[in-house]
N, C-alpha and C positions, 0 to 999 in steps of 0.2 A: 376522499379517503386518504389521499396522499398527505394532505395537510394535517389531518388527524394523526396519521402515523408519525409524521415528523414531530408534531407537538408532543405526542406521548414519549417519543425518544428523547426529546429535549428535557423532559422532566423525569427522566430515568425510569419510565414505566415500560420497560422493554417487553415483558410478557404480554401486556395489553397491546403494545405496538405490533408485536408479532402476529397477534390474532387479527388486527386490522389489516396488516400487509397481506396475510394469507387470504383474507376475504377479498381484498382488492385484486389479488392475482387470480382467484377463482372467478371473479366478475369479469376480468379482462379475457380470460379463456372462454367464458360463456358467451361473451359478446364478440368473440373472434377478433380481438383487437390486434393491432399491428405488433409484430414480434418485437420491434424496438421498444414499444411501450411496456411489454411484458418483461423485457430484459432490465428495464429501469426498476421495476417493482422487485425483481429477483435480486438486483444489486442492493436495494434497500433491505431486503430480507437477510442477505449475507451480512450486512453491517449490524443488523439486529442480532443475528446469531453470535457475532463476535462480542457484542455488548453483553450477551448472556453467558459468555464463556464457552459457547458451543463451537469451538474453533474448528473441529473436524468437519462439522456441517457447513460452516462458513467456507472452508477450503474447498469442499466438494462443489458448492454452488459457484464459487469464484473460478474454479477450473472450467465449469460449464460455460460461464459467462465469457471467459477468455477465449475458449474454443469457438463459441458463436461469433465473437467479435472478429476472429480470424476468418471464419467461414463466410461471414457477410461482407468481408473486405473493408471493415472499418479502419480508418487511419486517423492520424491526428490526435488531438488531445483526448478524445473519448476512449480510443484504443489504449493509450498509454495510462489512462486512469485505471483501466482494467488490469494493466500490468502492475501498477502500484498496488492495487487491492489484492491481486493474487500473491504478490511478493509479501505483503503484510501477513496474509494467512499462512504462507509457507513458513515464514519465520515464527509466527505464533505457535506453529506445530513443530518447530525445531527442524525443519527441512532446509537447513542453510545451504547445503550443496546445490539443491535444486533451485533455490532462490538465486544463488550466485550465478548459476548457469543461465537461467532465464534473463536476468538483468544484464549479464555480460553480452548476451545476444541483442537485447532491446535498446541498450544505451546508445549505441551509434545511430540507430534508426531514430530514436527520440531526439537526439541532438540535431540531426538533419531536419527533422519535421518541425520541431518546436523552437529550437534555438538554445544556446548554452545558458541563458539566464531565465528561461521559462520556469515557472514554479513547479510544474509537473516534472520537468527534466531534473531540476535540483532535488526533488523528492526521490526520484529514481536513483540518483547518485548516492544520496544518503542511505537509501535502503540497500544499495549494493555494498557500501562500506560497512553497514551494520551486519549484513549477511557474512561478509568476509571475516569480520572480527567477532561475530556472535557465537560461533561454534566452539565448543570446548576442545575440539580436535584441530582448530585452525593452526596453521603454521605461523612461525614468527614472521615470515615474509608477507603472509596474508594480513597479519595485524599491522605491520609496517605500512602496507598499502592502504589499509583502512584509516590509519592515522593521517597519512598524507592527504587522502580524499577529504576527510573531515576537516583538516586544517584549511584546505582550499574552500570548502563549503562554508566554514565559519566566517572566513573573510568575505566571501561573496554575499552570504545572507545578511551579515551586519551592514554591508554597503548598500544592499538593495532594500532591506526591510527595517534596518535599525537594530541595535543590539538588544532591545527589550521586546521585540516581536516574538511571539510564541515559537515560530519556526526557527528563528535564529537561536533562541534559548535551547530548543530541542537539539539542534546541531551541536551547540557548545557542550551540552550534557553528554551527547554521544561521543564527542571528541575526548572528553575527560574519561569516559568509561573505557574507550579503546586505548588511551594512553596508560591507564591502570593495567589493562591486559598486557600491554607491551612491557611495562615495568616488571610484571610477574615473570615474563620470559627472561628478562635481563637480570633478575635477582639470583 
């Protein structure tokens, strides 16, 4: 069922994907599966909700997943992927202050656990910079900090992945966006 769900998602059949994922979760519950397995299915459901534009539902589910991750004592990459996903949902629902606060708390932990050049850590830094510069109420200092972070990330991602890698391009686009925001302040 997992493969079918992923396949449907890959061909943009998200309504059908959601039906399969919900059936998979119901089956897992009925079979009294391990909680970790059910959390994986719920994470896939949250991704599907996001793909369907159901951002509030995705956020609620990702809050639940993050809370369970903490309660179960998860650490390492899996936990920080939950942080990435929660931050994405917070920003998709324009909760930039909450995203900034979460990431400010988690970034030092992620750096220690994963390393400064780990893909997940780099994504967390990019999300932090995006949250800083994404709010219409952001201060000039926040936007300057976002530009600084994106400049560092642009250099790092080009060095690690090459300038044509999708992640490096995304960081470059984000850098250009926050530079435009800064220019608005300075105009």
